[in-house]
N, C-alpha and C positions, 0 to 999 in steps of 0.2 A: 607825498604821504606813502609810507611803506607799511607792510603788514605788521611790523613790530610796533607801529604807533597805535594799533588797536588792541585792546585787551580781550575783546570778544566779538563774535560775528553772528548776525541773525539774518535769516532768509525767509522769503515767501517761497512757495512750492510751484504751483502751476503757472506757466508762462515765464517763470524766472529760472528755476533749475530744470524743470521737466515740462514736456508738452505731450498731448495725446494726438494720435493719428486722426486725420479728418474723418475717416470712415466711422470711427467710434462716435465722434461728436454728432455726425449726421444721423446715425442710428438713434441716439438718445433723443434728439429733437423730433425725429419722426414719431417716436413713442409719446413724447410730451404733446405733440400736436394732435395725435389720436385721442389722448386723454382729455384735452381741452376743447376739441372740436375746432381747432384753428391751426392751419398750416404755418410753419416757420420756414421762410426762404433760407437759402444758404447764407446770404448776407446777414439776415437777422440772427441766425444761429451763431455766426462768428461774432457779431456784436455782443451777444449775451454771454457766450463762452469766454471771451477774452475781456469782457467788461469795457468794451470800446465806448467812448462817449461819456464815461462817468458811471453814476449809480445805475446798477441793473434794475433796481426796483423803480426808479424814476423812469427809465426807458420803458419798462413793461407797462406802467400806467399810461405813458404817452401813446402806447400802442393799443390801449384798451384791454390789457390783460391784468387781472388781479395778481399781485406778487405772491400772496400766500398760496393761492391755487397753483400757480406756476411752479413754485418750489416744491410743493407736495408732489406734483406730477414728475418734476425733474428728478428728485431723489428716488421716487418709485421706479423710474426707468433706468437709473444708473445700476450697472452690474459691476461690483467690486473686482471680480476676477477678470472680466472682459476689459475693464478700464486699465487694470494693471498690465495686462498683456499688450494693450495699445499704447502705453505710456513709455516714453524714451527720455533718457537723461541727455541734456545738451553737452556736447564735448567740452566746451569752454567751462561749463559748470563743474564737470568732473575734474578738470585740471585744477580749478580753483580749490575745490573741496580737499583734494589731495595735498595742496600746498599750505593750507591754513594751519596755524598753531593757535592754541587758546580755546576757551569754551565756545561752542558753536550751537546755535539753536534754530529751530524751524517754527514759524508762526504763520498759519495758513487758514484760509476760509474753507479749504477742502475738509469735508467731514471725516471723522476718524475711521468710519467703516470703509471709506474710499482711500484715505491716505495710507492706512496700515498696509494693505496689499501692495501698493505702489512702492513704499519704502522697502518692503521685504523682497519683492521681485527684483528691484534694481540694486539691492544690497547697499542701501543708503543709511540704514538705521545707525550703524556704528559711527557715522560722520557727525551725528547730532547728540548733544548732551541733554537736550530737551526737545519735545515736540508739542506744540500747543495748537490744537484744532479749535478754531473760534466757534463759540456757541452763544446763545442768548445770555447765558450766565457769565461768560468771559467778556462779552462785548465783541463788536465787529470793527475792523479797521475802517476809518482812521482813528477810532477810539484807541488810546494808548494802552488800555488795560491788558489786552492779551500779550502785548509786547513786554509790559512790565511783569506779567506773570512769568514769561520766559526768562526774563532777567533774574527774577527772584529764584527760579528753579536752578539757574547756573551760578548763583551767588555773586552777581555783579550789580553795581549801582552807579549810574552816571553822576549822581549827586555827591558820591564819595570819591569821585575822580576817575572811575573806570570809563574808558573810552571805547565806544562801539558804534556799529552802523547796522542798519536794516536795509536789505536789498530786495526790491520787488518790481513788478512790471506795471503797477497801476498807481494812479494818483492817490488812492487810499493808502497804499504802502508808504509813499513819501510822507503823507500826512501822519500816519501812525509813528513813523520814525521821528519826525520833528516833534510831535506831541509827547513822545517819550524821552526827548532830550538826546536823540541819537543823530548821527550823520545819516543822510538818505541817499541811497544809490538807486536810480531809476534805470531799469534794464528794458530798453525798447527793442524787442525782437521783431515787431511787426512793421515799424515805421510810423512816423508822425502823421503821414497822410491818412493811412488806414485807421489809426486811432482817433483821428479827428481833432487832435489837440497836441500841443507840445508840453509834456510834463517836466517841470523843473525839479532839480534835486541838487544835492551837493556834488554828486557825480551823475552824468548822463551818458550811458553807453549802449551800444547795440549788442555787445558781447562782453563777457567778463575778461576776455583777452584784450579788450580795449584799454584797460588800465593796469598793466602789469606792475607799474610803480606804485599804484594806489593801494592794491589789496594783495600784492604778493604773488600774482599768477606769473608763471614762468613763460 
């Protein structure tokens, strides 16, 4: 499969194209722990930050933490400027974005007040024809609605013969791709052992450089 075989390209953001330095993650979870009166270990912080083991809300409930209270505290402790400063673009993702042709979009659970400074600081905004930050109104992956919203924004429709893919690091990303009628690219940057599962997809890679023939990376 070559890049020319795809009419459009959709991506997740965190863990797929970019990641944040650990020091920032640790600081956020220290603040969340103070707000909730419950410490989060390094291992627990990594599980929640990267979505290891599946649904974060299910994980929180298993740990005896109310998801709504956690997310309120989490977003209250996120600093958009600090997060943007701590976020870096993966080199393989930069190469891929430069090589792509055709409409390109971003569909992310990262909230807009956090995503916007990251896109601006890393000079990524011009790479995307649409950016969809998931909300209660748009739905959350693996619900296909936010992916469908991105496709509507860029004027493509798989039912009309337009071929595209959605690339992400979580099982919910693969589910969203398939539910929206797209090919799914699972990017496993952490390794299957740390994730605690092997996520299937139409493509399974550790880096976008792993499939130069599939998506046109040089």
